[in-house]
C-alpha positions in Angstrom: 53.4 53.6 7.9 52.0 56.1 10.3 50.9 55.0 13.7 48.0 56.7 15.6 49.0 58.4 18.8 45.8 57.7 20.8 46.3 55.8 24.1 43.4 53.4 23.3 45.3 52.0 20.3 48.5 51.2 22.3 47.7 47.5 22.5 47.3 47.4 18.7 50.1 49.6 17.5 53.2 48.5 19.4 53.9 45.4 17.3 54.1 47.6 14.2 57.5 48.9 15.3 58.9 45.4 14.6 60.7 45.1 11.3 61.0 48.9 10.8 64.3 50.1 9.3 63.9 53.8 10.3 61.5 55.6 12.6 60.6 59.3 12.6 59.6 60.4 16.1 57.3 63.4 15.7 56.1 66.2 18.0 54.2 69.4 17.5 56.3 72.6 17.8 53.2 74.5 18.8 52.2 72.0 21.6 54.9 71.5 24.2 52.9 68.7 25.8 53.6 66.5 22.8 57.3 67.1 23.2 57.1 66.1 26.9 55.5 62.8 26.0 58.4 61.7 23.7 60.2 59.7 26.3 57.3 57.2 26.5 57.4 56.7 22.7 61.1 56.4 22.6 61.1 53.6 25.2 58.4 51.8 23.4 60.3 52.0 20.1 63.5 50.7 21.6 61.6 47.9 23.3 59.9 46.7 20.2 62.3 47.6 17.3 65.7 47.5 19.0 68.6 49.8 18.2 67.4 51.1 14.8 67.9 54.7 13.5 65.5 57.3 14.9 65.1 60.8 13.6 63.4 63.5 15.8 61.0 65.7 13.9 59.5 69.0 15.1 56.4 69.5 12.9 54.2 72.6 12.2 57.1 75.0 11.9 54.8 77.4 10.1 52.9 78.1 13.3 55.9 79.8 14.9 55.2 82.9 12.9 51.9 83.4 14.9 52.7 81.7 18.2 56.4 82.3 18.6 59.0 79.7 19.7 57.3 77.6 22.4 60.0 74.9 22.8 63.6 76.1 23.1 66.1 74.6 20.6 68.5 73.7 23.5 65.8 71.6 25.2 65.1 69.8 21.9 68.8 69.1 21.3 69.3 67.9 24.8 66.7 65.1 24.0 68.6 64.3 20.8 71.9 63.8 22.7 70.3 62.0 25.7 68.7 59.4 23.5 71.5 59.3 20.8 69.0 60.2 18.1 70.6 60.6 14.7 69.2 64.0 13.6 66.7 66.7 14.4 64.6 68.1 11.5 61.9 70.8 11.6 59.1 70.4 9.1 55.9 71.9 7.9 53.4 69.8 6.0 51.5 73.1 5.2 54.5 74.7 3.4 56.3 71.5 2.5 59.3 72.6 4.5 61.9 69.8 4.7 59.4 67.0 3.9 61.5 65.7 1.1 64.6 66.2 3.2 63.1 64.0 6.0 62.3 61.1 3.7 65.6 61.5 1.8 67.3 61.1 5.2 65.2 58.1 6.2 65.8 56.4 2.9 69.6 56.9 3.1 69.6 55.7 6.8 67.8 52.6 5.8 70.4 51.9 3.1 73.3 52.5 5.5 71.7 50.4 8.2 70.8 47.5 6.0 71.9 44.2 7.7 74.1 41.5 6.3 72.2 39.3 5.7 69.3 41.6 5.0 65.7 41.1 6.3 63.4 39.1 4.2 62.2 41.0 1.2 64.4 44.1 1.7 66.5 43.5 -1.5 64.5 43.3 -4.7 67.6 43.5 -6.9 70.9 45.4 -6.8 69.2 48.8 -7.5 65.8 48.4 -5.8 65.1 48.0 -2.1 62.0 47.8 0.1 62.0 49.2 3.6 59.5 49.7 6.3 59.6 53.2 7.8 57.4 54.4 10.6 56.1 57.8 11.7 55.4 57.7 15.4 54.4 60.2 18.0 51.4 61.7 20.0 48.1 62.3 18.4 47.5 65.3 16.1 51.2 66.2 15.6 50.8 65.9 11.8 52.0 62.4 11.0 49.2 61.8 8.4 49.7 65.2 6.8 53.4 64.7 6.5 52.8 61.4 4.8 50.2 62.8 2.5 52.3 65.8 1.6 55.0 63.3 0.4 52.6 61.1 -1.5 50.2 63.7 -2.9 52.7 66.6 -3.2 50.2 68.9 -1.6 48.8 69.8 1.8 45.2 68.9 2.7 43.3 70.7 5.3 40.8 67.9 5.7 42.0 66.3 8.9 41.5 62.5 9.3 41.9 60.9 12.7 44.2 57.8 12.2 42.5 54.8 13.7 45.4 52.7 14.8 47.6 53.1 11.8 47.7 54.4 8.3 49.8 52.7 5.6 51.0 53.5 2.2 53.6 52.3 -0.3 55.6 54.9 -2.1 58.3 54.5 -4.8 61.2 56.7 -3.9 64.2 57.4 -6.1 67.6 58.6 -4.8 70.1 59.9 -7.3 73.3 57.9 -7.3 75.4 61.0 -6.4 73.4 61.4 -3.2 74.2 57.9 -2.0 77.2 58.0 0.4 80.1 55.6 0.1 79.1 54.2 3.5 75.6 53.3 2.1 77.1 51.8 -1.1 79.4 49.6 1.0 76.4 48.5 3.2 74.4 47.6 0.0 77.3 45.6 -1.4 77.8 43.6 1.8 74.0 42.9 2.1 73.9 41.9 -1.6 76.9 39.5 -1.3 75.5 37.9 1.9 72.1 37.5 0.2 73.8 36.0 -2.9 75.6 33.4 -0.7 72.4 32.5 1.1 70.6 32.0 -2.3 73.5 29.8 -3.6 73.5 27.8 -0.4 69.8 27.2 -0.5 70.0 26.3 -4.2 72.8 23.8 -3.5 70.9 22.3 -0.6 67.7 22.0 -2.7 69.7 20.2 -5.5 71.2 17.8 -3.0 67.8 17.1 -1.4 66.3 16.6 -4.8 69.1 14.2 -5.8 68.7 12.2 -2.6 65.0 12.0 -3.1 65.5 10.7 -6.7 68.0 8.1 -5.5 65.6 6.9 -2.8 62.8 6.7 -5.3 64.9 4.8 -7.7 65.9 2.3 -5.1 62.3 1.9 -4.0 61.2 1.3 -7.6 64.0 -1.3 -8.1 62.6 -3.2 -5.1 58.9 -2.9 -5.6 58.4 -1.9 -9.2 61.2 -3.4 -11.4 62.0 -1.3 -14.4 62.1 -2.6 -17.9 65.9 -2.8 -17.8 65.9 -4.9 -14.6 63.3 -7.2 -16.0 65.4 -7.7 -19.1 68.4 -8.5 -16.9 66.4 -11.2 -15.1 65.2 -12.7 -18.4 68.8 -12.8 -19.7 69.9 -14.5 -16.5 67.1 -17.1 -16.9 68.0 -17.8 -20.5 71.7 -18.1 -19.8 70.9 -20.7 -17.1 68.8 -22.7 -19.6 71.5 -22.5 -22.2 74.0 -23.8 -19.6 71.8 -26.8 -18.9 71.4 -27.6 -22.6 75.2 -27.5 -23.0 75.7 -29.8 -20.1 73.1 -32.3 -21.5 74.8 -32.2 -24.9 78.2 -33.0 -23.2 76.7 -35.9 -21.3 75.1 -37.3 -24.4 78.3 -37.0 -26.3 80.2 -38.9 -23.6 77.6 -41.6 -23.6 77.8 -42.0 -27.3 81.6 -42.2 -27.3 81.5 -44.7 -24.4 79.1 -47.0 -26.3 81.2 -46.9 -29.4 84.1 -48.3 -27.5 82.0 -51.1 -26.0 
């Protein structure tokens, strides 16, 4: 997901930081004014998304050949340390410089930072995960071109102003050997916690279903006697009649015996 940097979209875009797993905070290496506005974006991200991983990205590295270095590296690294950002990466959507590295890093950070229990829908199965990552920053710093370079594997010169936000879904594979032990441990913990939740919910549903069936059975016994209960009542009725007949026979026998003696 890439969020437009225009001020008039601020009311619309801020809630889209919620639920993000990783955010790339992007500025234009050829426009120092975009770097100077990062603090506002950083504060908004922290206010909406909490303490999630943020990578600082200096885009349009290719322009330094013509323009020279406009933002000193020390100034950039000071911001990284001040805000405790996880990494600084310089990219170029035009040349493809470090685009894959950026998304590799975001994917690995999402795996490492996965919660126990995970957010709803993050774990598809033990080898497939779904994360929301956000590219944020001032207008025209190249967020859309970075995203399109990843998806389309080529740079497009046709600039499109992002109205509010631009979203895409991309399948991204990480070789097992590139996944750190820390990430694997986070995945295992998240999977185990999810498995416990599923088992607990299944047990609860089974108990609720059993309780419902019991209540329904009791209700049916009271208001809608089953065939077995009706048979039981008939047997009780016939047993009673049989007892009366036996008593009558005993009385008649006693009367006959008494008359024979008289």
